[in-house]
N, C-alpha and C positions, 0 to 999 in steps of 0.2 A: 504494500499499500504506499502511496506517495506521501511525502511530508504534508502537502496541503490537505489530502484526504484525512490524514491522521489528526490534523489540528482541528478540522471541522467535524469530523465523523461522517461526512457525506462524500461518497465517491465523486470524482471530478466529472465523470461522464453523465451524471444525473443533475448536476448543479445548473441552474440558469446562467445564460451568458451574461457577463457584466455589462452594464449600460455604458461604462466608460473604461477606457484603457489609457493609462498615462495621463489621466485627467481630461481626455477628449472623447467625445462620442464618435461613432462611425462616420457621421457627416463631417465632423471636425477634422478627422484624419484624412478624409477624401479631399477636403479643401486644402489642408496642409500639404498633401502630396502633389496637388496641381500647382500650388504656389511654388513649392520647391522645384518642380520640373521647369516651370516658366523662368524662375530666377537662374537656374542652371544654364538653360539654353541662351538666355539673354547675356549672362556673364561670359559664356564660352564664345559667343559671336562678337560681342563687344571687345573682348580682350584679345582677339585674334587667334584663339585657340583652335577654332574651326574657320576655314575660309568662308567669306560671305558668298562665294559662288555655290557652296554646298549648303549653307545655313545662314539665315538672316535673323536678326533680333526679333523677339516676339513683339516688341512695341512697333517695329517696322511692318510686321505681318498685320497686326491689328489696325495700324493706320491705313494700310492699303486696303484691307477688307472693309474699313468704314468708307472709304472712297468709292469702292465698288458697289456697295449696297445703296449709295445715294446716286448712282449713275443709272438713269432710266434705260439706257441701252443694255447695260449688264442685266438689270433686272428683267426686262421683257425677253431677252434673247438667251440668257444663261440661267439665272437662278429660278424664275417662275416656272419655266418649262420643266425643270428637274423636280421641283416640288409638286407640280401637277402630276408628273408620271409617277412619282413615289406614292402620292395619295391615291391615284386611280389603280395602280398595281396592287396596293395594299387592300383597298376596298374590294376589288375583284377576288383577290385571294381569300379574304375573310369570308365573303358570302359563299364562294364556291367551296372553301375548306369546311366550313360548318355544315353545309348542305350534304357534301359527300361523306362527312364523318357520320351524319345522321343516317344516310342511306346504308353505309357499311354496318352501322350498329343494328339496323333493322334486318340486314341480311348477313347472318353469321357466315354463310358459305362464301359469299364474295369477300367478306372480311378476312377469312382465313386464306383465301386464294390470293388476295392482293397484299397481304401483310409482308411477305418477303421482299416485294418490290418497294413497298414504302420504306422498309428498313435499309435498303441499299441505295435509295434514290439519290442521296447526296454524295455518293461515291461516283455518280455519273457526271462527266464534264458538261454540265448544262450550257455553258457559254460556247461550246463547240458548235451548237446549232444556230448560233447568231448569224454567221454568214449565209446560211440557208434562208433564214427569215429575211435577211436583207434582199436576197435574190427574189423571194416571193413578194415581199411587201415594200421594198425600197428602204431608203436610209431615214425615213421619217420616224414618228413616235410609235407606230404600231409594233414593230419588232422589239423595241425596248419594253413596251408595256407587256407584251406576251411573255417575254423572258422574265420580267419582274414578277408577274403572276405565277408562272411555272416555278420559279425558284423559291417563292415564299408560301405556296399553297400546301405543300406536303406536310410541313411542320404543323400547320393549323389543322389539317385533316387528322394527323396522329394525335394531337392534344385533344381535339373535339371527340374523337373516338374513345379516348381514355375517360373523358368526362362523362360521356353518355353510358359507358360501362360501369361507372362508379355508382349509379343509381341502385340502391339496395333492392333486392328481389321483393322483399316485403312491401316496400312502397309501391313498386310497380303492380303487385297483386291488389293492393288497396285501391289503386286508381282504377283498375279494371272492375273491382267489386263495386265501386261507385259509378260505374258506367261513364267514365270520362270519355269525351270524344277525342279524336286525334289532335285537334287543335288545343284543347284544354290540357290534354296529357303533355303535349309539347311545351306549352307556355307555363304550366303550373308545376310540372314534375321534371321533365327532362332538362330544359334550359337552366332553371335555377340550380339544379344539382351539378350541371356540367360547367357553369359559368367560371369557377376558379381555374379549371384546366384549359377551357377555351381561352381565358384571359392570358394565361401563360403562353399559349400558342400564338396569340395575336401579338404579343410583345416580340417574340421571336420573329414572327412574320413580318413585322414592321422593319426589323434589322435586316432581314434577308431581302426585302423589297428595296431598301435604301442601297444596299450593296449591289444588287443586280442593276438598278438604274445607273448608278455612277460608274460601275465597271463597264457596262455596255456603251455608255456615252464616251468613256475614255478610249474604248477600242475603235469604234467607227461611228461617229455621229457628227452632225453639222452644227449642233448647238447644245447647250446644257452645261452645267457645272462641271461634269466630268470632261466634256470636250474642251472647256476653258482651261482646265489644269493640264490636260494632255498637250494643248497647243503651247502653253507657257513652258512646259517641260521641254518640248522639242526645240523651242526657239531661245532657251536658256534665259527666260524671264523668271529668274528665281523668286523674286518678291511676289510676283503674280501667282506663281504656283503655290507658295506657302500660304498666301492670302486665301486662295481657293480652298486649300486643305483645311485652314482654320474656319472657313465658312461651313465646310462639310461637317466638321466636328460640332460646331454650334447648332447647325440644323439637326444633326442626329440627336444631340442632347435635348433640344426643345421638343422635337417630335416624340422622343421616348418618355419625357417627363409628362407631356401633355396626354398621350395615349395612356400612360400609367396611371395618371390621376383619374381619368375617366373610367378605366377598367377597375381601379381600386374601389370606386363607389359601387360598382356592380358586384364586387366580390363579397359574398356575405360572410366569409371567414374573417374579414378585416373590419367588420362592423362591431 
């Protein structure tokens, strides 16, 4: 038995996690790590430890990013199209993922048949089909939207299926005994029980949709934030490249916080 367990009489593995470590909460530590990273990059670039061709100060990145978001041409041609594609791809994947998860739950045979493919889906190089989509649909937003939806939908399907399977058999039998219709069964039993797992899948789906949109814009696109970073990289505009990366980080952070806040209100376990 460890010294800590002997002193309290409670094994370490059953003790609740401390609210603070070193006097700081988890949020405090997150902020501290970000500040430390920013100061490190700033000092390394300002002191010449790293060439400004390879890395620029964070203050320079932030200043250029502020200039970009106040530029109407950048907003309409680069940032807003990317945000629109992320939102559309995520919405399509969310609706399709929950619907397919429900259908697979209702059909155990199809669920068992497709489960191996769902398990290995992310081992498949999904981005390899992007050139085919470009040939079929051109270099516009359609291939990017399709790839973002395809890349994010499977994790939502998997989590929705887990959520629907979590409904206790007794509750399901009680619903049948009370002769609940399909719609009432779905809205009063299935969805409330599956919401926590669906929410986890949606959070991951948003991340995957963001990655897919930016990655495909980087590969071959005529506009968008990923295209802007790619152009800056190939033309050695280091400041623009890092400003674009900083904007990506901020966009991803805001989207995750926003979606997380909405989903947390729906998650009955956090009430």
